[in-house]
N, C-alpha and C positions, 0 to 999 in steps of 0.2 A: 451458426447464431451471430449477432451483433452482438457488440461490449453492452447494450444496451441493455436486452431479452437477458444475458448471463446478472450483472446488476440488479435490475429485478427479482431473480431467480432470490438471488441471495439477499435480498430483503424481505422476501415472502419465509427463506426461509430461516429469517433469524426473528421475524414472527411471529411462526409457527410455531418451530421450537423451543422459543424463548433461550435465546441462546443470546446474548444481550454480549456476554463479559467476550465474543469474540471482537466486537466493534473494534477498542484499543487498541490490539491486536493487527487488525485487515489496515487498515490507519495510516499505524507506525510502522507498516512496514511499507505504505503504498508510497507515503512519505519520506523514505526512507529509500525505499527505488530510485525515485522523482529527484534527489537529491543527486545521487548518484548518476544517475544521465544527465541532468545540467548543470552537475560542475565536473563530470569527465573530461572538457578540455579546457577547463581555467586553472585558473592559481589557485585554488581553493583546493585539488587536488590529491597533491599530498597527505595534507591534515584531514582530508574526509579516510583517502589509504590506509594512515597509520590509526584508525581504530578496529580494523580490523588485525 
């Protein structure tokens, strides 16, 4: 199963079940994960880790 299949299946789930409140939660978690991954080797890392 490719990543696009997973995204399409999640999108179909949101449309079918009308769970639109999940969208901001998922986007926030994805952005937070992306921020952690991209800044893990940078100068910003100590500031991000203090959030936890």
